[in-house]
PDB file with SEQRES, HELIX, SHEET and CRYST1 records, atoms N, CA, C and O in Angstrom:
SEQRES   1 A   57  MET THR THR THR THR THR CYS GLU PRO ALA ARG SER ARG          
SEQRES   2 A   57  ALA VAL LEU SER THR GLN ASP PHE GLN LEU LEU GLN GLU          
SEQRES   3 A   57  ALA VAL LEU PHE TYR LEU ARG ALA HIS GLU ASP ASP PRO          
SEQRES   4 A   57  ILE SER SER LYS TYR SER ASN LEU TYR HIS ARG LEU SER          
SEQRES   5 A   57  SER ALA ALA ARG ARG                                          
HELIX    1 AA1 THR A   18  ALA A   34  1                                  17    
HELIX    2 AA2 SER A   41  ALA A   55  1                                  15    
CRYST1    1.000    1.000    1.000  90.00  90.00  90.00 P 1           1          
ATOM      1  N   MET A   1      -1.346 -64.469 -56.365  1.00  0.00           N  
ATOM      2  CA  MET A   1      -2.693 -64.612 -55.874  1.00  0.00           C  
ATOM      3  C   MET A   1      -3.445 -63.294 -56.093  1.00  0.00           C  
ATOM      4  O   MET A   1      -2.951 -62.219 -55.752  1.00  0.00           O  
ATOM      5  N   THR A   2      -4.628 -63.397 -56.658  1.00  0.00           N  
ATOM      6  CA  THR A   2      -5.429 -62.217 -56.958  1.00  0.00           C  
ATOM      7  C   THR A   2      -6.624 -62.164 -56.018  1.00  0.00           C  
ATOM      8  O   THR A   2      -7.311 -63.163 -55.806  1.00  0.00           O  
ATOM      9  N   THR A   3      -6.859 -60.996 -55.466  1.00  0.00           N  
ATOM     10  CA  THR A   3      -8.042 -60.818 -54.617  1.00  0.00           C  
ATOM     11  C   THR A   3      -9.019 -59.910 -55.335  1.00  0.00           C  
ATOM     12  O   THR A   3      -8.631 -58.932 -55.974  1.00  0.00           O  
ATOM     13  N   THR A   4     -10.254 -60.239 -55.223  1.00  0.00           N  
ATOM     14  CA  THR A   4     -11.292 -59.404 -55.832  1.00  0.00           C  
ATOM     15  C   THR A   4     -12.132 -58.796 -54.733  1.00  0.00           C  
ATOM     16  O   THR A   4     -12.474 -59.450 -53.748  1.00  0.00           O  
ATOM     17  N   THR A   5     -12.448 -57.569 -54.918  1.00  0.00           N  
ATOM     18  CA  THR A   5     -13.275 -56.859 -53.953  1.00  0.00           C  
ATOM     19  C   THR A   5     -14.667 -56.696 -54.543  1.00  0.00           C  
ATOM     20  O   THR A   5     -14.825 -56.209 -55.663  1.00  0.00           O  
ATOM     21  N   THR A   6     -15.659 -57.100 -53.791  1.00  0.00           N  
ATOM     22  CA  THR A   6     -17.031 -56.901 -54.258  1.00  0.00           C  
ATOM     23  C   THR A   6     -17.622 -55.709 -53.531  1.00  0.00           C  
ATOM     24  O   THR A   6     -17.562 -55.610 -52.305  1.00  0.00           O  
ATOM     25  N   CYS A   7     -18.174 -54.839 -54.288  1.00  0.00           N  
ATOM     26  CA  CYS A   7     -18.805 -53.652 -53.724  1.00  0.00           C  
ATOM     27  C   CYS A   7     -20.315 -53.838 -53.766  1.00  0.00           C  
ATOM     28  O   CYS A   7     -20.890 -54.202 -54.791  1.00  0.00           O  
ATOM     29  N   GLU A   8     -20.925 -53.582 -52.651  1.00  0.00           N  
ATOM     30  CA  GLU A   8     -22.387 -53.659 -52.620  1.00  0.00           C  
ATOM     31  C   GLU A   8     -22.944 -52.360 -53.172  1.00  0.00           C  
ATOM     32  O   GLU A   8     -22.336 -51.302 -53.011  1.00  0.00           O  
ATOM     33  N   PRO A   9     -24.095 -52.434 -53.820  1.00  0.00           N  
ATOM     34  CA  PRO A   9     -24.692 -51.204 -54.355  1.00  0.00           C  
ATOM     35  C   PRO A   9     -25.056 -50.252 -53.218  1.00  0.00           C  
ATOM     36  O   PRO A   9     -25.366 -50.668 -52.101  1.00  0.00           O  
ATOM     37  N   ALA A  10     -25.009 -48.981 -53.537  1.00  0.00           N  
ATOM     38  CA  ALA A  10     -25.373 -47.966 -52.552  1.00  0.00           C  
ATOM     39  C   ALA A  10     -26.838 -48.123 -52.170  1.00  0.00           C  
ATOM     40  O   ALA A  10     -27.664 -48.555 -52.974  1.00  0.00           O  
ATOM     41  N   ARG A  11     -27.135 -47.774 -50.962  1.00  0.00           N  
ATOM     42  CA  ARG A  11     -28.506 -47.862 -50.478  1.00  0.00           C  
ATOM     43  C   ARG A  11     -29.389 -46.885 -51.243  1.00  0.00           C  
ATOM     44  O   ARG A  11     -29.012 -45.731 -51.451  1.00  0.00           O  
ATOM     45  N   SER A  12     -30.551 -47.344 -51.657  1.00  0.00           N  
ATOM     46  CA  SER A  12     -31.435 -46.479 -52.438  1.00  0.00           C  
ATOM     47  C   SER A  12     -32.101 -45.446 -51.533  1.00  0.00           C  
ATOM     48  O   SER A  12     -32.353 -45.686 -50.352  1.00  0.00           O  
ATOM     49  N   ARG A  13     -32.372 -44.303 -52.126  1.00  0.00           N  
ATOM     50  CA  ARG A  13     -33.021 -43.223 -51.390  1.00  0.00           C  
ATOM     51  C   ARG A  13     -34.369 -42.929 -52.029  1.00  0.00           C  
ATOM     52  O   ARG A  13     -34.577 -43.172 -53.218  1.00  0.00           O  
ATOM     53  N   ALA A  14     -35.265 -42.411 -51.234  1.00  0.00           N  
ATOM     54  CA  ALA A  14     -36.563 -42.004 -51.758  1.00  0.00           C  
ATOM     55  C   ALA A  14     -36.362 -40.790 -52.674  1.00  0.00           C  
ATOM     56  O   ALA A  14     -35.599 -39.879 -52.355  1.00  0.00           O  
ATOM     57  N   VAL A  15     -37.040 -40.796 -53.783  1.00  0.00           N  
ATOM     58  CA  VAL A  15     -36.918 -39.694 -54.730  1.00  0.00           C  
ATOM     59  C   VAL A  15     -37.792 -38.526 -54.293  1.00  0.00           C  
ATOM     60  O   VAL A  15     -37.397 -37.367 -54.420  1.00  0.00           O  
ATOM     61  N   LEU A  16     -38.970 -38.829 -53.783  1.00  0.00           N  
ATOM     62  CA  LEU A  16     -39.901 -37.793 -53.335  1.00  0.00           C  
ATOM     63  C   LEU A  16     -40.152 -37.928 -51.835  1.00  0.00           C  
ATOM     64  O   LEU A  16     -40.245 -39.036 -51.307  1.00  0.00           O  
ATOM     65  N   SER A  17     -40.259 -36.812 -51.173  1.00  0.00           N  
ATOM     66  CA  SER A  17     -40.574 -36.824 -49.745  1.00  0.00           C  
ATOM     67  C   SER A  17     -42.088 -36.808 -49.555  1.00  0.00           C  
ATOM     68  O   SER A  17     -42.844 -36.610 -50.506  1.00  0.00           O  
ATOM     69  N   THR A  18     -42.508 -37.017 -48.331  1.00  0.00           N  
ATOM     70  CA  THR A  18     -43.933 -36.959 -48.004  1.00  0.00           C  
ATOM     71  C   THR A  18     -44.488 -35.579 -48.327  1.00  0.00           C  
ATOM     72  O   THR A  18     -45.612 -35.451 -48.813  1.00  0.00           O  
ATOM     73  N   GLN A  19     -43.700 -34.553 -48.057  1.00  0.00           N  
ATOM     74  CA  GLN A  19     -44.132 -33.190 -48.354  1.00  0.00           C  
ATOM     75  C   GLN A  19     -44.312 -32.994 -49.859  1.00  0.00           C  
ATOM     76  O   GLN A  19     -45.220 -32.280 -50.287  1.00  0.00           O  
ATOM     77  N   ASP A  20     -43.461 -33.617 -50.656  1.00  0.00           N  
ATOM     78  CA  ASP A  20     -43.598 -33.528 -52.118  1.00  0.00           C  
ATOM     79  C   ASP A  20     -44.932 -34.117 -52.574  1.00  0.00           C  
ATOM     80  O   ASP A  20     -45.609 -33.544 -53.429  1.00  0.00           O  
ATOM     81  N   PHE A  21     -45.309 -35.266 -52.002  1.00  0.00           N  
ATOM     82  CA  PHE A  21     -46.588 -35.881 -52.356  1.00  0.00           C  
ATOM     83  C   PHE A  21     -47.746 -34.958 -52.003  1.00  0.00           C  
ATOM     84  O   PHE A  21     -48.713 -34.851 -52.757  1.00  0.00           O  
ATOM     85  N   GLN A  22     -47.648 -34.293 -50.859  1.00  0.00           N  
ATOM     86  CA  GLN A  22     -48.718 -33.374 -50.455  1.00  0.00           C  
ATOM     87  C   GLN A  22     -48.812 -32.188 -51.406  1.00  0.00           C  
ATOM     88  O   GLN A  22     -49.911 -31.761 -51.760  1.00  0.00           O  
ATOM     89  N   LEU A  23     -47.669 -31.656 -51.819  1.00  0.00           N  
ATOM     90  CA  LEU A  23     -47.671 -30.542 -52.772  1.00  0.00           C  
ATOM     91  C   LEU A  23     -48.246 -30.954 -54.121  1.00  0.00           C  
ATOM     92  O   LEU A  23     -49.033 -30.221 -54.719  1.00  0.00           O  
ATOM     93  N   LEU A  24     -47.848 -32.126 -54.593  1.00  0.00           N  
ATOM     94  CA  LEU A  24     -48.388 -32.629 -55.859  1.00  0.00           C  
ATOM     95  C   LEU A  24     -49.893 -32.852 -55.762  1.00  0.00           C  
ATOM     96  O   LEU A  24     -50.635 -32.554 -56.698  1.00  0.00           O  
ATOM     97  N   GLN A  25     -50.332 -33.373 -54.634  1.00  0.00           N  
ATOM     98  CA  GLN A  25     -51.761 -33.608 -54.435  1.00  0.00           C  
ATOM     99  C   GLN A  25     -52.532 -32.286 -54.472  1.00  0.00           C  
ATOM    100  O   GLN A  25     -53.602 -32.214 -55.077  1.00  0.00           O  
ATOM    101  N   GLU A  26     -52.004 -31.247 -53.837  1.00  0.00           N  
ATOM    102  CA  GLU A  26     -52.655 -29.931 -53.873  1.00  0.00           C  
ATOM    103  C   GLU A  26     -52.719 -29.385 -55.294  1.00  0.00           C  
ATOM    104  O   GLU A  26     -53.729 -28.804 -55.692  1.00  0.00           O  
ATOM    105  N   ALA A  27     -51.648 -29.569 -56.060  1.00  0.00           N  
ATOM    106  CA  ALA A  27     -51.622 -29.085 -57.449  1.00  0.00           C  
ATOM    107  C   ALA A  27     -52.647 -29.819 -58.298  1.00  0.00           C  
ATOM    108  O   ALA A  27     -53.332 -29.206 -59.117  1.00  0.00           O  
ATOM    109  N   VAL A  28     -52.756 -31.130 -58.107  1.00  0.00           N  
ATOM    110  CA  VAL A  28     -53.730 -31.915 -58.865  1.00  0.00           C  
ATOM    111  C   VAL A  28     -55.150 -31.504 -58.473  1.00  0.00           C  
ATOM    112  O   VAL A  28     -56.025 -31.406 -59.333  1.00  0.00           O  
ATOM    113  N   LEU A  29     -55.380 -31.266 -57.190  1.00  0.00           N  
ATOM    114  CA  LEU A  29     -56.700 -30.822 -56.739  1.00  0.00           C  
ATOM    115  C   LEU A  29     -57.057 -29.471 -57.357  1.00  0.00           C  
ATOM    116  O   LEU A  29     -58.200 -29.261 -57.763  1.00  0.00           O  
ATOM    117  N   PHE A  30     -56.096 -28.559 -57.431  1.00  0.00           N  
ATOM    118  CA  PHE A  30     -56.324 -27.256 -58.060  1.00  0.00           C  
ATOM    119  C   PHE A  30     -56.732 -27.452 -59.519  1.00  0.00           C  
ATOM    120  O   PHE A  30     -57.670 -26.815 -59.997  1.00  0.00           O  
ATOM    121  N   TYR A  31     -56.017 -28.343 -60.229  1.00  0.00           N  
ATOM    122  CA  TYR A  31     -56.339 -28.628 -61.626  1.00  0.00           C  
ATOM    123  C   TYR A  31     -57.748 -29.216 -61.742  1.00  0.00           C  
ATOM    124  O   TYR A  31     -58.523 -28.823 -62.614  1.00  0.00           O  
ATOM    125  N   LEU A  32     -58.069 -30.163 -60.852  1.00  0.00           N  
ATOM    126  CA  LEU A  32     -59.387 -30.805 -60.909  1.00  0.00           C  
ATOM    127  C   LEU A  32     -60.519 -29.795 -60.751  1.00  0.00           C  
ATOM    128  O   LEU A  32     -61.522 -29.855 -61.461  1.00  0.00           O  
ATOM    129  N   ARG A  33     -60.348 -28.881 -59.825  1.00  0.00           N  
ATOM    130  CA  ARG A  33     -61.397 -27.876 -59.592  1.00  0.00           C  
ATOM    131  C   ARG A  33     -61.540 -26.928 -60.778  1.00  0.00           C  
ATOM    132  O   ARG A  33     -62.641 -26.463 -61.073  1.00  0.00           O  
ATOM    133  N   ALA A  34     -60.440 -26.642 -61.453  1.00  0.00           N  
ATOM    134  CA  ALA A  34     -60.469 -25.718 -62.591  1.00  0.00           C  
ATOM    135  C   ALA A  34     -60.952 -26.386 -63.873  1.00  0.00           C  
ATOM    136  O   ALA A  34     -61.395 -25.700 -64.794  1.00  0.00           O  
ATOM    137  N   HIS A  35     -60.874 -27.718 -63.946  1.00  0.00           N  
ATOM    138  CA  HIS A  35     -61.209 -28.439 -65.181  1.00  0.00           C  
ATOM    139  C   HIS A  35     -62.193 -29.578 -64.922  1.00  0.00           C  
ATOM    140  O   HIS A  35     -62.014 -30.686 -65.427  1.00  0.00           O  
ATOM    141  N   GLU A  36     -63.209 -29.308 -64.150  1.00  0.00           N  
ATOM    142  CA  GLU A  36     -64.175 -30.350 -63.782  1.00  0.00           C  
ATOM    143  C   GLU A  36     -64.854 -30.995 -64.984  1.00  0.00           C  
ATOM    144  O   GLU A  36     -65.164 -32.185 -64.946  1.00  0.00           O  
ATOM    145  N   ASP A  37     -65.087 -30.243 -66.035  1.00  0.00           N  
ATOM    146  CA  ASP A  37     -65.828 -30.755 -67.190  1.00  0.00           C  
ATOM    147  C   ASP A  37     -64.939 -31.467 -68.214  1.00  0.00           C  
ATOM    148  O   ASP A  37     -65.441 -32.026 -69.189  1.00  0.00           O  
ATOM    149  N   ASP A  38     -63.647 -31.448 -67.997  1.00  0.00           N  
ATOM    150  CA  ASP A  38     -62.710 -32.068 -68.931  1.00  0.00           C  
ATOM    151  C   ASP A  38     -62.800 -33.594 -68.811  1.00  0.00           C  
ATOM    152  O   ASP A  38     -62.745 -34.126 -67.702  1.00  0.00           O  
ATOM    153  N   PRO A  39     -62.938 -34.299 -69.932  1.00  0.00           N  
ATOM    154  CA  PRO A  39     -63.046 -35.765 -69.874  1.00  0.00           C  
ATOM    155  C   PRO A  39     -61.834 -36.456 -69.236  1.00  0.00           C  
ATOM    156  O   PRO A  39     -61.968 -37.538 -68.666  1.00  0.00           O  
ATOM    157  N   ILE A  40     -60.676 -35.846 -69.329  1.00  0.00           N  
ATOM    158  CA  ILE A  40     -59.473 -36.454 -68.756  1.00  0.00           C  
ATOM    159  C   ILE A  40     -59.404 -36.274 -67.228  1.00  0.00           C  
ATOM    160  O   ILE A  40     -58.533 -36.849 -66.575  1.00  0.00           O  
ATOM    161  N   SER A  41     -60.309 -35.487 -66.672  1.00  0.00           N  
ATOM    162  CA  SER A  41     -60.251 -35.206 -65.237  1.00  0.00           C  
ATOM    163  C   SER A  41     -60.393 -36.467 -64.386  1.00  0.00           C  
ATOM    164  O   SER A  41     -59.939 -36.480 -63.242  1.00  0.00           O  
ATOM    165  N   SER A  42     -61.002 -37.511 -64.904  1.00  0.00           N  
ATOM    166  CA  SER A  42     -61.112 -38.751 -64.125  1.00  0.00           C  
ATOM    167  C   SER A  42     -59.724 -39.362 -63.885  1.00  0.00           C  
ATOM    168  O   SER A  42     -59.481 -39.960 -62.837  1.00  0.00           O  
ATOM    169  N   LYS A  43     -58.832 -39.212 -64.844  1.00  0.00           N  
ATOM    170  CA  LYS A  43     -57.468 -39.710 -64.662  1.00  0.00           C  
ATOM    171  C   LYS A  43     -56.746 -38.899 -63.588  1.00  0.00           C  
ATOM    172  O   LYS A  43     -55.981 -39.453 -62.798  1.00  0.00           O  
ATOM    173  N   TYR A  44     -56.988 -37.594 -63.561  1.00  0.00           N  
ATOM    174  CA  TYR A  44     -56.392 -36.754 -62.534  1.00  0.00           C  
ATOM    175  C   TYR A  44     -56.990 -37.061 -61.159  1.00  0.00           C  
ATOM    176  O   TYR A  44     -56.301 -36.991 -60.142  1.00  0.00           O  
ATOM    177  N   SER A  45     -58.252 -37.393 -61.144  1.00  0.00           N  
ATOM    178  CA  SER A  45     -58.891 -37.778 -59.889  1.00  0.00           C  
ATOM    179  C   SER A  45     -58.256 -39.046 -59.331  1.00  0.00           C  
ATOM    180  O   SER A  45     -58.002 -39.140 -58.131  1.00  0.00           O  
ATOM    181  N   ASN A  46     -58.001 -40.016 -60.195  1.00  0.00           N  
ATOM    182  CA  ASN A  46     -57.327 -41.241 -59.761  1.00  0.00           C  
ATOM    183  C   ASN A  46     -55.921 -40.942 -59.243  1.00  0.00           C  
ATOM    184  O   ASN A  46     -55.490 -41.509 -58.239  1.00  0.00           O  
ATOM    185  N   LEU A  47     -55.215 -40.058 -59.927  1.00  0.00           N  
ATOM    186  CA  LEU A  47     -53.879 -39.662 -59.491  1.00  0.00           C  
ATOM    187  C   LEU A  47     -53.945 -38.997 -58.125  1.00  0.00           C  
ATOM    188  O   LEU A  47     -53.112 -39.264 -57.259  1.00  0.00           O  
ATOM    189  N   TYR A  48     -54.928 -38.138 -57.934  1.00  0.00           N  
ATOM    190  CA  TYR A  48     -55.110 -37.462 -56.643  1.00  0.00           C  
ATOM    191  C   TYR A  48     -55.244 -38.483 -55.509  1.00  0.00           C  
ATOM    192  O   TYR A  48     -54.627 -38.327 -54.455  1.00  0.00           O  
ATOM    193  N   HIS A  49     -56.030 -39.499 -55.720  1.00  0.00           N  
ATOM    194  CA  HIS A  49     -56.242 -40.514 -54.679  1.00  0.00           C  
ATOM    195  C   HIS A  49     -54.995 -41.375 -54.471  1.00  0.00           C  
ATOM    196  O   HIS A  49     -54.702 -41.771 -53.343  1.00  0.00           O  
ATOM    197  N   ARG A  50     -54.262 -41.666 -55.539  1.00  0.00           N  
ATOM    198  CA  ARG A  50     -53.015 -42.432 -55.379  1.00  0.00           C  
ATOM    199  C   ARG A  50     -51.984 -41.623 -54.604  1.00  0.00           C  
ATOM    200  O   ARG A  50     -51.268 -42.169 -53.764  1.00  0.00           O  
ATOM    201  N   LEU A  51     -51.905 -40.320 -54.881  1.00  0.00           N  
ATOM    202  CA  LEU A  51     -50.979 -39.463 -54.136  1.00  0.00           C  
ATOM    203  C   LEU A  51     -51.353 -39.412 -52.658  1.00  0.00           C  
ATOM    204  O   LEU A  51     -50.486 -39.367 -51.786  1.00  0.00           O  
ATOM    205  N   SER A  52     -52.642 -39.419 -52.397  1.00  0.00           N  
ATOM    206  CA  SER A  52     -53.112 -39.400 -51.019  1.00  0.00           C  
ATOM    207  C   SER A  52     -52.661 -40.643 -50.264  1.00  0.00           C  
ATOM    208  O   SER A  52     -52.203 -40.557 -49.124  1.00  0.00           O  
ATOM    209  N   SER A  53     -52.793 -41.792 -50.903  1.00  0.00           N  
ATOM    210  CA  SER A  53     -52.395 -43.033 -50.234  1.00  0.00           C  
ATOM    211  C   SER A  53     -50.876 -43.119 -50.113  1.00  0.00           C  
ATOM    212  O   SER A  53     -50.375 -43.701 -49.151  1.00  0.00           O  
ATOM    213  N   ALA A  54     -50.138 -42.562 -51.054  1.00  0.00           N  
ATOM    214  CA  ALA A  54     -48.671 -42.579 -50.991  1.00  0.00           C  
ATOM    215  C   ALA A  54     -48.162 -41.662 -49.890  1.00  0.00           C  
ATOM    216  O   ALA A  54     -47.156 -41.967 -49.249  1.00  0.00           O  
ATOM    217  N   ALA A  55     -48.835 -40.553 -49.662  1.00  0.00           N  
ATOM    218  CA  ALA A  55     -48.408 -39.602 -48.643  1.00  0.00           C  
ATOM    219  C   ALA A  55     -48.598 -40.165 -47.238  1.00  0.00           C  
ATOM    220  O   ALA A  55     -47.908 -39.746 -46.308  1.00  0.00           O  
ATOM    221  N   ARG A  56     -49.516 -41.097 -47.072  1.00  0.00           N  
ATOM    222  CA  ARG A  56     -49.764 -41.683 -45.749  1.00  0.00           C  
ATOM    223  C   ARG A  56     -48.738 -42.733 -45.364  1.00  0.00           C  
ATOM    224  O   ARG A  56     -48.675 -43.122 -44.198  1.00  0.00           O  
ATOM    225  N   ARG A  57     -47.941 -43.199 -46.296  1.00  0.00           N  
ATOM    226  CA  ARG A  57     -46.950 -44.249 -45.996  1.00  0.00           C  
ATOM    227  C   ARG A  57     -45.794 -43.735 -45.212  1.00  0.00           C  
ATOM    228  O   ARG A  57     -44.883 -44.496 -44.885  1.00  0.00           O  
TER     229      ARG A  57                                                      
END                                                                             
């Protein structure tokens, strides 16, 4: 008689902490202020707002 053991996957962990999101948000804000005239800055602005909403979770 053969018995098989099933292993459940390990519980997933958060990759970034709330503090990490805040640090990233500050870095993006620093970039935005230094590069206001850059056409790509709108993408960084969107990232800034997404980081803000992620940090509140």
